[in-house]
All heavy atoms as TSV, in Angstrom:
chain	resi	resn	atom	element	x	y	z
A	1	MET	N	N	88.776	76.099	113.527
A	1	MET	CA	C	89.478	76.490	112.314
A	1	MET	C	C	90.840	75.793	112.268
A	1	MET	O	O	91.510	75.668	113.269
A	1	MET	CB	C	89.639	78.011	112.273
A	1	MET	CG	C	90.348	78.506	111.043
A	1	MET	SD	S	90.385	80.305	111.017
A	1	MET	CE	C	90.380	80.544	109.290
A	2	ARG	N	N	91.207	75.368	111.084
A	2	ARG	CA	C	92.482	74.679	110.930
A	2	ARG	C	C	93.554	75.680	110.512
A	2	ARG	O	O	93.272	76.680	109.887
A	2	ARG	CB	C	92.359	73.589	109.884
A	2	ARG	CG	C	91.349	72.533	110.285
A	2	ARG	CD	C	91.313	71.431	109.251
A	2	ARG	NE	N	90.243	70.513	109.551
A	2	ARG	CZ	C	90.421	69.342	110.124
A	2	ARG	NH1	N	91.607	68.937	110.460
A	2	ARG	NH2	N	89.394	68.557	110.349
A	3	ASP	N	N	94.794	75.367	110.850
A	3	ASP	CA	C	95.881	76.254	110.452
A	3	ASP	C	C	96.382	75.879	109.059
A	3	ASP	O	O	96.017	74.843	108.508
A	3	ASP	CB	C	97.012	76.218	111.479
A	3	ASP	CG	C	97.594	74.820	111.677
A	3	ASP	OD1	O	97.507	73.999	110.758
A	3	ASP	OD2	O	98.134	74.553	112.756
A	4	TYR	N	N	97.209	76.748	108.495
A	4	TYR	CA	C	97.715	76.526	107.142
A	4	TYR	C	C	98.477	75.215	107.027
A	4	TYR	O	O	98.349	74.502	106.045
A	4	TYR	CB	C	98.637	77.668	106.708
A	4	TYR	CG	C	97.926	78.967	106.423
A	4	TYR	CD1	C	98.348	80.149	107.006
A	4	TYR	CD2	C	96.849	79.014	105.550
A	4	TYR	CE1	C	97.702	81.349	106.737
A	4	TYR	CE2	C	96.199	80.201	105.286
A	4	TYR	CZ	C	96.629	81.366	105.879
A	4	TYR	OH	O	95.994	82.531	105.611
A	5	GLU	N	N	99.277	74.887	108.023
A	5	GLU	CA	C	100.068	73.654	107.979
A	5	GLU	C	C	99.165	72.427	107.861
A	5	GLU	O	O	99.446	71.517	107.073
A	5	GLU	CB	C	100.943	73.555	109.222
A	5	GLU	CG	C	101.860	72.345	109.208
A	5	GLU	CD	C	102.768	72.288	110.432
A	5	GLU	OE1	O	102.936	73.310	111.125
A	5	GLU	OE2	O	103.300	71.199	110.677
A	6	THR	N	N	98.075	72.409	108.602
A	6	THR	CA	C	97.136	71.285	108.537
A	6	THR	C	C	96.526	71.174	107.148
A	6	THR	O	O	96.454	70.078	106.574
A	6	THR	CB	C	96.022	71.467	109.587
A	6	THR	OG1	O	96.619	71.531	110.887
A	6	THR	CG2	C	95.029	70.313	109.534
A	7	ILE	N	N	96.097	72.296	106.583
A	7	ILE	CA	C	95.475	72.293	105.256
A	7	ILE	C	C	96.470	71.830	104.197
A	7	ILE	O	O	96.151	70.996	103.340
A	7	ILE	CB	C	94.914	73.687	104.909
A	7	ILE	CG1	C	93.880	74.131	105.937
A	7	ILE	CG2	C	94.360	73.709	103.498
A	7	ILE	CD1	C	92.695	73.199	106.100
A	8	VAL	N	N	97.699	72.354	104.247
A	8	VAL	CA	C	98.727	71.941	103.278
A	8	VAL	C	C	98.986	70.446	103.398
A	8	VAL	O	O	99.084	69.737	102.390
A	8	VAL	CB	C	100.025	72.758	103.481
A	8	VAL	CG1	C	101.186	72.161	102.698
A	8	VAL	CG2	C	99.804	74.212	103.076
A	9	ASN	N	N	99.055	69.927	104.610
A	9	ASN	CA	C	99.288	68.490	104.803
A	9	ASN	C	C	98.123	67.657	104.271
A	9	ASN	O	O	98.333	66.603	103.669
A	9	ASN	CB	C	99.535	68.177	106.270
A	9	ASN	CG	C	100.891	68.664	106.740
A	9	ASN	OD1	O	101.812	68.826	105.947
A	9	ASN	ND2	N	101.009	68.930	108.020
A	10	LEU	N	N	96.895	68.124	104.476
A	10	LEU	CA	C	95.737	67.394	103.954
A	10	LEU	C	C	95.760	67.354	102.426
A	10	LEU	O	O	95.490	66.317	101.810
A	10	LEU	CB	C	94.441	68.042	104.439
A	10	LEU	CG	C	94.096	67.819	105.906
A	10	LEU	CD1	C	92.930	68.714	106.314
A	10	LEU	CD2	C	93.773	66.362	106.167
A	11	ILE	N	N	96.082	68.475	101.807
A	11	ILE	CA	C	96.161	68.519	100.342
A	11	ILE	C	C	97.294	67.627	99.849
A	11	ILE	O	O	97.134	66.860	98.889
A	11	ILE	CB	C	96.355	69.968	99.859
A	11	ILE	CG1	C	95.108	70.802	100.170
A	11	ILE	CG2	C	96.675	70.005	98.365
A	11	ILE	CD1	C	95.296	72.294	99.970
A	12	ALA	N	N	98.436	67.680	100.508
A	12	ALA	CA	C	99.608	66.914	100.076
A	12	ALA	C	C	99.398	65.411	100.208
A	12	ALA	O	O	100.088	64.635	99.542
A	12	ALA	CB	C	100.840	67.350	100.868
A	13	GLU	N	N	98.463	64.969	101.032
A	13	GLU	CA	C	98.204	63.540	101.214
A	13	GLU	C	C	97.170	63.012	100.223
A	13	GLU	O	O	96.801	61.840	100.274
A	13	GLU	CB	C	97.744	63.274	102.644
A	13	GLU	CG	C	98.850	63.508	103.663
A	13	GLU	CD	C	98.371	63.349	105.097
A	13	GLU	OE1	O	97.253	62.844	105.315
A	13	GLU	OE2	O	99.123	63.734	106.007
A	14	THR	N	N	96.717	63.850	99.308
A	14	THR	CA	C	95.698	63.445	98.343
A	14	THR	C	C	96.271	62.459	97.340
A	14	THR	O	O	97.341	62.675	96.782
A	14	THR	CB	C	95.158	64.683	97.586
A	14	THR	OG1	O	94.621	65.580	98.546
A	14	THR	CG2	C	94.106	64.301	96.578
A	15	THR	N	N	95.552	61.366	97.115
A	15	THR	CA	C	95.909	60.390	96.081
A	15	THR	C	C	94.611	59.879	95.461
A	15	THR	O	O	93.536	60.058	96.020
A	15	THR	CB	C	96.694	59.192	96.653
A	15	THR	OG1	O	95.897	58.556	97.649
A	15	THR	CG2	C	98.022	59.610	97.240
A	16	THR	N	N	94.731	59.253	94.309
A	16	THR	CA	C	93.563	58.646	93.678
A	16	THR	C	C	93.842	57.169	93.430
A	16	THR	O	O	94.989	56.712	93.516
A	16	THR	CB	C	93.232	59.314	92.322
A	16	THR	OG1	O	94.283	59.023	91.405
A	16	THR	CG2	C	93.054	60.810	92.466
A	17	ALA	N	N	92.802	56.435	93.083
A	17	ALA	CA	C	92.942	55.012	92.802
A	17	ALA	C	C	93.845	54.769	91.598
A	17	ALA	O	O	94.466	53.713	91.486
A	17	ALA	CB	C	91.565	54.394	92.551
A	18	LYS	N	N	93.935	55.746	90.698
A	18	LYS	CA	C	94.783	55.587	89.511
A	18	LYS	C	C	96.205	56.074	89.724
A	18	LYS	O	O	96.999	56.116	88.794
A	18	LYS	CB	C	94.157	56.298	88.323
A	18	LYS	CG	C	92.860	55.645	87.887
A	18	LYS	CD	C	92.443	56.092	86.534
A	18	LYS	CE	C	91.209	55.315	86.130
A	18	LYS	NZ	N	90.962	55.371	84.716
A	19	GLY	N	N	96.523	56.514	90.940
A	19	GLY	CA	C	97.907	56.849	91.254
A	19	GLY	C	C	98.273	58.321	91.215
A	19	GLY	O	O	99.445	58.666	91.346
A	20	LEU	N	N	97.292	59.221	91.051
A	20	LEU	CA	C	97.593	60.643	91.095
A	20	LEU	C	C	98.094	61.007	92.478
A	20	LEU	O	O	97.519	60.600	93.493
A	20	LEU	CB	C	96.341	61.470	90.793
A	20	LEU	CG	C	96.477	62.979	91.024
A	20	LEU	CD1	C	97.325	63.594	89.919
A	20	LEU	CD2	C	95.123	63.636	91.085
A	21	THR	N	N	99.185	61.725	92.543
A	21	THR	CA	C	99.665	62.255	93.810
A	21	THR	C	C	99.772	63.766	93.673
A	21	THR	O	O	99.904	64.294	92.578
A	21	THR	CB	C	101.041	61.666	94.200
A	21	THR	OG1	O	101.973	61.948	93.165
A	21	THR	CG2	C	100.970	60.178	94.427
A	22	VAL	N	N	99.722	64.447	94.793
A	22	VAL	CA	C	99.703	65.900	94.811
A	22	VAL	C	C	100.898	66.409	95.584
A	22	VAL	O	O	101.238	65.875	96.633
A	22	VAL	CB	C	98.395	66.409	95.454
A	22	VAL	CG1	C	98.393	67.922	95.570
A	22	VAL	CG2	C	97.188	65.921	94.675
A	23	THR	N	N	101.524	67.448	95.067
A	23	THR	CA	C	102.582	68.148	95.782
A	23	THR	C	C	102.023	69.499	96.191
A	23	THR	O	O	101.371	70.169	95.393
A	23	THR	CB	C	103.819	68.354	94.882
A	23	THR	OG1	O	104.275	67.077	94.439
A	23	THR	CG2	C	104.924	69.061	95.615
A	24	CYS	N	N	102.254	69.894	97.421
A	24	CYS	CA	C	101.672	71.128	97.923
A	24	CYS	C	C	102.672	71.819	98.839
A	24	CYS	O	O	103.390	71.171	99.603
A	24	CYS	CB	C	100.389	70.788	98.683
A	24	CYS	SG	S	99.543	72.206	99.351
A	25	ARG	N	N	102.715	73.141	98.758
A	25	ARG	CA	C	103.512	73.925	99.704
A	25	ARG	C	C	102.840	75.270	99.884
A	25	ARG	O	O	102.133	75.747	98.999
A	25	ARG	CB	C	104.949	74.092	99.233
A	25	ARG	CG	C	105.120	74.967	98.019
A	25	ARG	CD	C	106.599	75.092	97.643
A	25	ARG	NE	N	106.743	75.841	96.419
A	25	ARG	CZ	C	106.789	77.156	96.334
A	25	ARG	NH1	N	106.720	77.885	97.422
A	25	ARG	NH2	N	106.923	77.761	95.179
A	26	LEU	N	N	103.055	75.885	101.007
A	26	LEU	CA	C	102.453	77.172	101.316
A	26	LEU	C	C	103.345	78.282	100.779
A	26	LEU	O	O	104.552	78.313	101.050
A	26	LEU	CB	C	102.270	77.320	102.828
A	26	LEU	CG	C	101.647	78.615	103.308
A	26	LEU	CD1	C	100.245	78.795	102.728
A	26	LEU	CD2	C	101.597	78.646	104.825
A	27	ASP	N	N	102.780	79.172	100.010
A	27	ASP	CA	C	103.502	80.324	99.468
A	27	ASP	C	C	103.207	81.520	100.369
A	27	ASP	O	O	102.092	82.017	100.411
A	27	ASP	CB	C	103.011	80.591	98.038
A	27	ASP	CG	C	103.734	81.734	97.370
A	27	ASP	OD1	O	104.558	82.421	98.028
A	27	ASP	OD2	O	103.478	81.960	96.177
A	28	ARG	N	N	104.190	81.949	101.107
A	28	ARG	CA	C	104.007	83.056	102.060
A	28	ARG	C	C	104.419	84.416	101.489
A	28	ARG	O	O	104.456	85.403	102.219
A	28	ARG	CB	C	104.779	82.782	103.341
A	28	ARG	CG	C	104.243	81.599	104.118
A	28	ARG	CD	C	104.895	81.507	105.493
A	28	ARG	NE	N	104.391	80.388	106.251
A	28	ARG	CZ	C	103.331	80.434	107.036
A	28	ARG	NH1	N	102.645	81.541	107.146
A	28	ARG	NH2	N	102.941	79.362	107.706
A	29	ARG	N	N	104.729	84.462	100.198
A	29	ARG	CA	C	105.108	85.747	99.608
A	29	ARG	C	C	103.922	86.706	99.620
A	29	ARG	O	O	102.770	86.291	99.593
A	29	ARG	CB	C	105.604	85.567	98.177
A	29	ARG	CG	C	106.939	84.818	98.116
A	29	ARG	CD	C	107.354	84.601	96.696
A	29	ARG	NE	N	106.513	83.530	96.133
A	29	ARG	CZ	C	106.663	83.025	94.925
A	29	ARG	NH1	N	107.593	83.487	94.117
A	29	ARG	NH2	N	105.870	82.061	94.492
A	30	LYS	N	N	104.220	87.981	99.625
A	30	LYS	CA	C	103.189	89.018	99.584
A	30	LYS	C	C	102.954	89.414	98.132
A	30	LYS	O	O	103.902	89.603	97.365
A	30	LYS	CB	C	103.628	90.260	100.366
A	30	LYS	CG	C	103.912	90.000	101.830
A	30	LYS	CD	C	102.628	89.763	102.589
A	30	LYS	CE	C	102.923	89.574	104.061
A	30	LYS	NZ	N	101.822	89.099	104.811
A	31	TYR	N	N	101.694	89.522	97.744
A	31	TYR	CA	C	101.328	89.904	96.393
A	31	TYR	C	C	100.464	91.154	96.458
A	31	TYR	O	O	99.684	91.331	97.404
A	31	TYR	CB	C	100.549	88.775	95.703
A	31	TYR	CG	C	101.401	87.560	95.443
A	31	TYR	CD1	C	101.479	86.526	96.367
A	31	TYR	CD2	C	102.135	87.448	94.271
A	31	TYR	CE1	C	102.267	85.410	96.125
A	31	TYR	CE2	C	102.924	86.334	94.017
A	31	TYR	CZ	C	102.986	85.322	94.954
A	31	TYR	OH	O	103.763	84.218	94.714
A	32	PRO	N	N	100.587	92.022	95.461
A	32	PRO	CA	C	99.759	93.232	95.473
A	32	PRO	C	C	98.279	92.873	95.331
A	32	PRO	O	O	97.927	91.919	94.640
A	32	PRO	CB	C	100.251	94.034	94.266
A	32	PRO	CG	C	100.988	93.068	93.404
A	32	PRO	CD	C	101.471	91.969	94.297
A	33	THR	N	N	97.438	93.621	95.991
A	33	THR	CA	C	95.996	93.402	95.905
A	33	THR	C	C	95.353	94.535	95.111
A	33	THR	O	O	95.961	95.587	94.901
A	33	THR	CB	C	95.359	93.345	97.308
A	33	THR	OG1	O	95.628	94.574	97.982
A	33	THR	CG2	C	95.911	92.184	98.122
A	34	GLY	N	N	94.148	94.299	94.670
A	34	GLY	CA	C	93.392	95.343	93.994
A	34	GLY	C	C	93.665	95.480	92.515
A	34	GLY	O	O	93.137	96.377	91.873
A	35	ARG	N	N	94.485	94.598	91.956
A	35	ARG	CA	C	94.770	94.684	90.518
A	35	ARG	C	C	93.523	94.296	89.738
A	35	ARG	O	O	92.902	93.281	90.013
A	35	ARG	CB	C	95.911	93.749	90.135
A	35	ARG	CG	C	96.285	93.863	88.673
A	35	ARG	CD	C	97.461	92.955	88.326
A	35	ARG	NE	N	97.815	93.082	86.943
A	35	ARG	CZ	C	97.210	92.458	85.934
A	35	ARG	NH1	N	96.191	91.666	86.172
A	35	ARG	NH2	N	97.616	92.627	84.697
A	36	LYS	N	N	93.145	95.104	88.789
A	36	LYS	CA	C	91.954	94.852	87.972
A	36	LYS	C	C	92.372	94.258	86.631
A	36	LYS	O	O	93.324	94.718	86.004
A	36	LYS	CB	C	91.184	96.154	87.717
A	36	LYS	CG	C	90.738	96.859	88.984
A	36	LYS	CD	C	89.707	96.053	89.727
A	36	LYS	CE	C	89.237	96.794	90.971
A	36	LYS	NZ	N	88.466	95.989	91.860
A	37	VAL	N	N	91.680	93.231	86.214
A	37	VAL	CA	C	91.910	92.604	84.915
A	37	VAL	C	C	90.961	93.262	83.924
A	37	VAL	O	O	89.751	93.326	84.162
A	37	VAL	CB	C	91.647	91.083	84.981
A	37	VAL	CG1	C	91.832	90.440	83.621
A	37	VAL	CG2	C	92.565	90.439	86.013
A	38	THR	N	N	91.504	93.753	82.830
A	38	THR	CA	C	90.672	94.427	81.844
A	38	THR	C	C	89.881	93.405	81.027
A	38	THR	O	O	90.233	92.218	80.972
A	38	THR	CB	C	91.521	95.271	80.878
A	38	THR	OG1	O	92.339	94.386	80.102
A	38	THR	CG2	C	92.401	96.264	81.627
A	39	ALA	N	N	88.836	93.874	80.376
A	39	ALA	CA	C	88.038	93.008	79.504
A	39	ALA	C	C	88.909	92.452	78.381
A	39	ALA	O	O	88.758	91.292	77.981
A	39	ALA	CB	C	86.852	93.780	78.936
A	40	GLU	N	N	89.832	93.262	77.885
A	40	GLU	CA	C	90.736	92.807	76.817
A	40	GLU	C	C	91.644	91.686	77.304
A	40	GLU	O	O	91.889	90.715	76.597
A	40	GLU	CB	C	91.581	93.974	76.290
A	40	GLU	CG	C	90.792	95.024	75.548
A	40	GLU	CD	C	90.052	95.997	76.478
A	40	GLU	OE1	O	90.450	96.128	77.648
A	40	GLU	OE2	O	89.060	96.580	76.026
A	41	GLU	N	N	92.139	91.793	78.539
A	41	GLU	CA	C	92.983	90.740	79.106
A	41	GLU	C	C	92.181	89.456	79.297
A	41	GLU	O	O	92.675	88.364	79.019
A	41	GLU	CB	C	93.584	91.186	80.441
A	41	GLU	CG	C	94.648	92.254	80.308
A	41	GLU	CD	C	95.100	92.814	81.641
A	41	GLU	OE1	O	94.248	93.051	82.527
A	41	GLU	OE2	O	96.320	93.016	81.797
A	42	MET	N	N	90.942	89.576	79.762
A	42	MET	CA	C	90.105	88.395	79.964
A	42	MET	C	C	89.819	87.676	78.651
A	42	MET	O	O	89.746	86.444	78.621
A	42	MET	CB	C	88.784	88.767	80.640
A	42	MET	CG	C	88.885	88.917	82.137
A	42	MET	SD	S	89.537	87.476	83.004
A	42	MET	CE	C	88.250	86.273	82.739
A	43	LYS	N	N	89.682	88.428	77.564
A	43	LYS	CA	C	89.430	87.812	76.260
A	43	LYS	C	C	90.604	86.952	75.806
A	43	LYS	O	O	90.429	86.027	75.015
A	43	LYS	CB	C	89.144	88.889	75.215
A	43	LYS	CG	C	87.798	89.533	75.381
A	43	LYS	CD	C	87.585	90.614	74.324
A	43	LYS	CE	C	86.296	91.366	74.570
A	43	LYS	NZ	N	86.121	92.481	73.627
A	44	LEU	N	N	91.801	87.246	76.312
A	44	LEU	CA	C	92.999	86.494	75.939
A	44	LEU	C	C	93.118	85.164	76.687
A	44	LEU	O	O	93.907	84.308	76.310
A	44	LEU	CB	C	94.252	87.334	76.187
A	44	LEU	CG	C	94.380	88.596	75.338
A	44	LEU	CD1	C	95.592	89.406	75.787
A	44	LEU	CD2	C	94.476	88.250	73.864
A	45	VAL	N	N	92.330	84.985	77.744
A	45	VAL	CA	C	92.382	83.753	78.530
A	45	VAL	C	C	91.539	82.692	77.827
A	45	VAL	O	O	90.379	82.922	77.490
A	45	VAL	CB	C	91.853	83.995	79.964
A	45	VAL	CG1	C	91.858	82.700	80.760
A	45	VAL	CG2	C	92.680	85.058	80.660
A	46	ASN	N	N	92.122	81.532	77.612
A	46	ASN	CA	C	91.437	80.425	76.944
A	46	ASN	C	C	90.648	79.651	77.999
A	46	ASN	O	O	91.021	78.558	78.408
A	46	ASN	CB	C	92.468	79.540	76.239
A	46	ASN	CG	C	91.843	78.592	75.251
A	46	ASN	OD1	O	90.658	78.649	74.991
A	46	ASN	ND2	N	92.659	77.709	74.708
A	47	LEU	N	N	89.547	80.253	78.457
A	47	LEU	CA	C	88.771	79.757	79.577
A	47	LEU	C	C	87.531	79.018	79.086
A	47	LEU	O	O	86.824	79.498	78.213
A	47	LEU	CB	C	88.353	80.947	80.448
A	47	LEU	CG	C	87.731	80.595	81.778
A	47	LEU	CD1	C	88.422	81.391	82.873
A	47	LEU	CD2	C	86.260	80.915	81.759
A	48	HIS	N	N	87.291	77.837	79.657
A	48	HIS	CA	C	86.162	76.994	79.271
A	48	HIS	C	C	85.327	76.676	80.508
A	48	HIS	O	O	85.691	75.795	81.284
A	48	HIS	CB	C	86.651	75.699	78.615
A	48	HIS	CG	C	87.443	75.951	77.384
A	48	HIS	ND1	N	86.871	76.048	76.141
A	48	HIS	CD2	C	88.771	76.170	77.202
A	48	HIS	CE1	C	87.803	76.295	75.249
A	48	HIS	NE2	N	88.967	76.379	75.874
A	49	PRO	N	N	84.202	77.390	80.720
A	49	PRO	CA	C	83.353	77.116	81.882
A	49	PRO	C	C	82.732	75.718	81.802
A	49	PRO	O	O	82.405	75.236	80.728
A	49	PRO	CB	C	82.255	78.185	81.795
A	49	PRO	CG	C	82.761	79.209	80.840
A	49	PRO	CD	C	83.712	78.506	79.924
A	50	ASP	N	N	82.578	75.091	82.958
A	50	ASP	CA	C	81.928	73.786	83.039
A	50	ASP	C	C	80.419	73.970	82.938
A	50	ASP	O	O	79.892	75.047	83.229
A	50	ASP	CB	C	82.289	73.123	84.371
A	50	ASP	CG	C	81.897	71.665	84.406
A	50	ASP	OD1	O	82.608	70.849	83.793
A	50	ASP	OD2	O	80.869	71.344	85.041
A	51	LYS	N	N	79.721	72.917	82.514
A	51	LYS	CA	C	78.254	72.976	82.447
A	51	LYS	C	C	77.642	73.145	83.829
A	51	LYS	O	O	76.590	73.759	83.984
A	51	LYS	CB	C	77.709	71.712	81.784
A	51	LYS	CG	C	78.039	71.605	80.325
A	51	LYS	CD	C	77.538	70.290	79.746
A	51	LYS	CE	C	78.008	70.137	78.314
A	51	LYS	NZ	N	77.658	68.820	77.765
A	52	PHE	N	N	78.295	72.588	84.840
A	52	PHE	CA	C	77.809	72.690	86.215
A	52	PHE	C	C	78.516	73.848	86.910
A	52	PHE	O	O	79.704	73.783	87.185
A	52	PHE	CB	C	78.055	71.387	86.974
A	52	PHE	CG	C	77.570	71.418	88.400
A	52	PHE	CD1	C	76.218	71.313	88.684
A	52	PHE	CD2	C	78.463	71.560	89.432
A	52	PHE	CE1	C	75.769	71.343	89.997
A	52	PHE	CE2	C	78.027	71.589	90.749
A	52	PHE	CZ	C	76.670	71.483	91.033
A	53	HIS	N	N	77.802	74.909	87.173
A	53	HIS	CA	C	78.337	76.098	87.844
A	53	HIS	C	C	79.626	76.595	87.178
A	53	HIS	O	O	80.686	76.650	87.799
A	53	HIS	CB	C	78.586	75.844	89.330
A	53	HIS	CG	C	77.336	75.867	90.151
A	53	HIS	ND1	N	76.650	77.029	90.428
A	53	HIS	CD2	C	76.630	74.869	90.732
A	53	HIS	CE1	C	75.586	76.746	91.156
A	53	HIS	NE2	N	75.536	75.438	91.350
A	54	GLY	N	N	79.504	76.971	85.933
A	54	GLY	CA	C	80.649	77.472	85.177
A	54	GLY	C	C	81.310	78.695	85.777
A	54	GLY	O	O	82.465	78.991	85.476
A	55	GLU	N	N	80.588	79.416	86.654
A	55	GLU	CA	C	81.209	80.564	87.329
A	55	GLU	C	C	82.226	80.126	88.377
A	55	GLU	O	O	83.087	80.899	88.784
A	55	GLU	CB	C	80.142	81.487	87.945
A	55	GLU	CG	C	79.425	80.928	89.159
A	55	GLU	CD	C	78.244	80.010	88.830
A	55	GLU	OE1	O	78.086	79.548	87.687
A	55	GLU	OE2	O	77.465	79.735	89.753
A	56	TRP	N	N	82.126	78.866	88.818
A	56	TRP	CA	C	83.062	78.320	89.802
A	56	TRP	C	C	83.970	77.248	89.211
A	56	TRP	O	O	85.111	77.083	89.646
A	56	TRP	CB	C	82.322	77.662	90.966
A	56	TRP	CG	C	81.413	78.529	91.751
A	56	TRP	CD1	C	81.507	79.885	91.923
A	56	TRP	CD2	C	80.267	78.108	92.486
A	56	TRP	NE1	N	80.486	80.319	92.718
A	56	TRP	CE2	C	79.702	79.249	93.085
A	56	TRP	CE3	C	79.661	76.893	92.692
A	56	TRP	CZ2	C	78.565	79.194	93.886
A	56	TRP	CZ3	C	78.533	76.836	93.483
A	56	TRP	CH2	C	77.999	77.978	94.078
A	57	ASN	N	N	83.458	76.478	88.268
A	57	ASN	CA	C	84.175	75.329	87.719
A	57	ASN	C	C	84.517	75.596	86.265
A	57	ASN	O	O	83.627	75.770	85.436
A	57	ASN	CB	C	83.302	74.065	87.814
A	57	ASN	CG	C	82.896	73.764	89.238
A	57	ASN	OD1	O	83.736	73.584	90.094
A	57	ASN	ND2	N	81.606	73.732	89.492
A	58	TYR	N	N	85.786	75.606	85.977
A	58	TYR	CA	C	86.226	75.917	84.616
A	58	TYR	C	C	87.610	75.333	84.377
A	58	TYR	O	O	88.303	74.934	85.317
A	58	TYR	CB	C	86.235	77.434	84.382
A	58	TYR	CG	C	86.989	78.194	85.445
A	58	TYR	CD1	C	88.368	78.376	85.360
A	58	TYR	CD2	C	86.330	78.713	86.545
A	58	TYR	CE1	C	89.052	79.055	86.342
A	58	TYR	CE2	C	87.007	79.398	87.531
A	58	TYR	CZ	C	88.372	79.569	87.426
A	58	TYR	OH	O	89.059	80.229	88.408
A	59	VAL	N	N	87.986	75.289	83.125
A	59	VAL	CA	C	89.318	74.833	82.718
A	59	VAL	C	C	89.969	75.975	81.960
A	59	VAL	O	O	89.337	76.604	81.108
A	59	VAL	CB	C	89.220	73.579	81.813
A	59	VAL	CG1	C	90.590	73.192	81.279
A	59	VAL	CG2	C	88.580	72.431	82.559
A	60	ILE	N	N	91.217	76.253	82.270
A	60	ILE	CA	C	92.000	77.219	81.499
A	60	ILE	C	C	92.999	76.408	80.694
A	60	ILE	O	O	93.826	75.685	81.254
A	60	ILE	CB	C	92.730	78.225	82.399
A	60	ILE	CG1	C	91.714	79.012	83.223
A	60	ILE	CG2	C	93.597	79.158	81.560
A	60	ILE	CD1	C	92.324	79.941	84.253
A	61	LYS	N	N	92.893	76.492	79.384
A	61	LYS	CA	C	93.755	75.714	78.498
A	61	LYS	C	C	94.798	76.623	77.856
A	61	LYS	O	O	94.528	77.798	77.603
A	61	LYS	CB	C	92.922	75.054	77.391
A	61	LYS	CG	C	91.924	74.040	77.905
A	61	LYS	CD	C	91.163	73.407	76.769
A	61	LYS	CE	C	90.168	72.381	77.278
A	61	LYS	NZ	N	89.442	71.734	76.180
A	62	PRO	N	N	95.980	76.077	77.575
A	62	PRO	CA	C	96.982	76.886	76.866
A	62	PRO	C	C	96.532	77.134	75.431
A	62	PRO	O	O	95.714	76.391	74.885
A	62	PRO	CB	C	98.232	76.010	76.907
A	62	PRO	CG	C	97.733	74.630	77.120
A	62	PRO	CD	C	96.441	74.739	77.872
A	63	HIS	N	N	97.044	78.189	74.869
A	63	HIS	CA	C	96.764	78.457	73.460
A	63	HIS	C	C	97.676	77.588	72.616
A	63	HIS	O	O	98.828	77.330	72.983
A	63	HIS	CB	C	97.027	79.931	73.128
A	63	HIS	CG	C	96.046	80.856	73.768
A	63	HIS	ND1	N	94.785	81.066	73.278
A	63	HIS	CD2	C	96.139	81.613	74.896
A	63	HIS	CE1	C	94.144	81.916	74.046
A	63	HIS	NE2	N	94.937	82.256	75.041
A	64	ARG	N	N	97.172	77.129	71.502
A	64	ARG	CA	C	98.011	76.349	70.592
A	64	ARG	C	C	98.991	77.282	69.904
A	64	ARG	O	O	98.612	78.369	69.457
A	64	ARG	CB	C	97.166	75.644	69.545
A	64	ARG	CG	C	96.323	74.554	70.162
A	64	ARG	CD	C	95.638	73.772	69.083
A	64	ARG	NE	N	94.845	72.724	69.717
A	64	ARG	CZ	C	94.244	71.789	69.051
A	64	ARG	NH1	N	94.289	71.771	67.740
A	64	ARG	NH2	N	93.562	70.863	69.680
A	65	LEU	N	N	100.218	76.847	69.827
A	65	LEU	CA	C	101.235	77.640	69.150
A	65	LEU	C	C	101.163	77.398	67.656
A	65	LEU	O	O	101.027	76.264	67.219
A	65	LEU	CB	C	102.638	77.272	69.660
A	65	LEU	CG	C	102.882	77.545	71.158
A	65	LEU	CD1	C	104.255	77.013	71.543
A	65	LEU	CD2	C	102.774	79.026	71.452
A	66	SER	N	N	101.263	78.469	66.909
A	66	SER	CA	C	101.293	78.294	65.449
A	66	SER	C	C	102.669	77.783	65.047
A	66	SER	O	O	103.679	78.127	65.650
A	66	SER	CB	C	100.993	79.616	64.745
A	66	SER	OG	O	101.942	80.586	65.106
A	67	LYS	N	N	102.701	76.926	64.034
A	67	LYS	CA	C	103.969	76.339	63.596
A	67	LYS	C	C	104.735	77.367	62.783
A	67	LYS	O	O	104.205	77.986	61.868
A	67	LYS	CB	C	103.720	75.086	62.765
A	67	LYS	CG	C	103.159	73.958	63.577
A	67	LYS	CD	C	102.993	72.724	62.742
A	67	LYS	CE	C	102.422	71.599	63.581
A	67	LYS	NZ	N	102.260	70.383	62.806
A	68	ARG	N	N	105.981	77.555	63.125
A	68	ARG	CA	C	106.851	78.474	62.391
A	68	ARG	C	C	107.711	77.669	61.448
A	68	ARG	O	O	108.190	76.605	61.758
A	68	ARG	CB	C	107.753	79.256	63.345
A	68	ARG	CG	C	106.986	80.189	64.223
A	68	ARG	CD	C	107.938	80.962	65.088
A	68	ARG	NE	N	107.187	81.804	66.009
A	68	ARG	CZ	C	107.742	82.521	66.931
A	68	ARG	NH1	N	109.046	82.525	67.088
A	68	ARG	NH2	N	107.003	83.264	67.720
A	69	ARG	N	N	107.915	78.194	60.265
A	69	ARG	CA	C	108.779	77.503	59.297
A	69	ARG	C	C	109.901	78.378	58.889
A	69	ARG	O	O	109.913	79.500	58.908
A	69	ARG	CB	C	107.967	77.092	58.077
A	69	ARG	CG	C	106.977	76.032	58.488
A	69	ARG	CD	C	106.255	75.495	57.294
A	69	ARG	NE	N	105.297	74.524	57.771
A	69	ARG	CZ	C	105.218	73.322	57.283
A	69	ARG	NH1	N	106.005	72.935	56.303
A	69	ARG	NH2	N	104.342	72.483	57.728
């Protein structure tokens, strides 16, 4: 098993042929567990499942802002 430092370093060294680079850091803050997301909250997420295993692969897009005049 690898430690967190090794995993963060592996992620941070990621690059692509087109020049994408990745910044990575370990967040050691404590977060509450057991929070349930309601069906109403899920409906507000602009989630787009992928054709291949959409339960695992998806895109979350921002909502378009309406223009104010």
